[in-house]
Residue, then its C-alpha position, 0 to 999 in steps of 0.5 A: m498478467y500473471d495468471n500463468y506464473s507458477f509460484e516458482e516462476a513468481t519467486a524468481y521474478q521477485i528476486e529479479l525485480a528486487k535488483q531494481l529497488k532504489f531508496q532515496q529521499i523525496p524532496e517535497i510532498k504535497t499529495i499522497a495516495g492510498a491504494d487498496i483492493s477488494f474482492n468477493k470470495n472465490s471471485a476472479t474480479m478485483y475491485a481496485g482503487i487509488v485515492m488522492l489526498t493533500y498532505p499533510d492535512m489529508v483532504l480527499k481530492a480525487f479517486a480512481l476505480a477499476t476492475y481487473e480479472t485474475n485467477f492468480p491464487y492468494r498466498p502470503g508473500f505473493l500478494g503483488f501478483k494478485e493485486v498489482p495488475a489491477l492497481l496499475k490499471v487504476w494508475e493509468l486513470i490518474k493524469s496528475k500523479p501523487d508524490v507518494v503512494v501508500l499500499d495496504g501491504n508490505g514494501i521490503l518487509h518481505p522474504r525477498r524484499m518484494g511486497v506489494a508496495s515494492h512490486f507496484g513501485i518498480l512497475a509504476n516507477h514511483s515512490t511507494i510505502g507499504c503499511a501492512k496490518s500483520l507481520l509477514y517477515g522479520e523479528n518484531h519487538v512490540p512497541e510501547n503502548k503509547r501513540l506513535s511509538t515505534t520499534e525496528i523490525n529486523s532480519y539477520g541484523e538488517t532493518l527492514g521496517f518498523a512496527l508503529r503503534t497508531k492507537i493505545s492498546c491496539a495492535p501496531v501496523y507495519v511500515s516499510a519502504g516500497h521503492l524510491i523512498t527511504a525507510d526513515q522518511s516512510l515512517a515519518i510520513l505515515k506518522n503524519c497520516i494517522g487520524s482517529y483510527r488504527i489504519p493510516e488515512p490514505t489506505r483507510i479511505a481507499h479501503n472504504i471507497v473500494n468497498d463501496f465500488r465493489t458493492g455498486k455504490l460507486k462507478a469505475g473511472f476517475h472522480e474528482v471530489s469537490a465536497p466531502l463524501t458522505l461515506f466518511 
């Protein structure tokens, strides 16, 4: 999908995509999804997964898995070009869409407001939230060392996201709106997704399932879950 793009062309495309960003409140949330990618080093195969959970009780109900081949190189700020095509392939397997999708990466907390969550949200025309494990962009004032403490992340006076402390004495995660959701609602939702781990449950569970897919423990396709999976 993007293999023939240069980084200059990719930059221009991000700037054009960012013009389509919209931010609005989601009226009701009953289902939430987590999306993640796994791949072997130096391999062109992306292993992509989206998990479906109830909200706010975080019960896994279904997941979808697919592979996608891409040679687009990894570079910070361009993650969407490597991961979004694979995630869109998985998205097509899900007939009953979730109310919102959390992606392992940034939303508008990005130099061109086009992290992987915003990129995916625009192409899927769906509400998305970015939750990254490291800070890509903006000025970060470290939140207090207590659970669910937050601080705004700014760039030139504009609030682009939040640092969220999910565990005491643990590095924060970085939350930002992706598309079709507000910044404040993104943060409120993510706070309700924190369990016993640093990473919010939607992307943590997606990470575990995608890794099992990559290692051959799970097969591609759409899978409904009638009982808890043993890997949790």
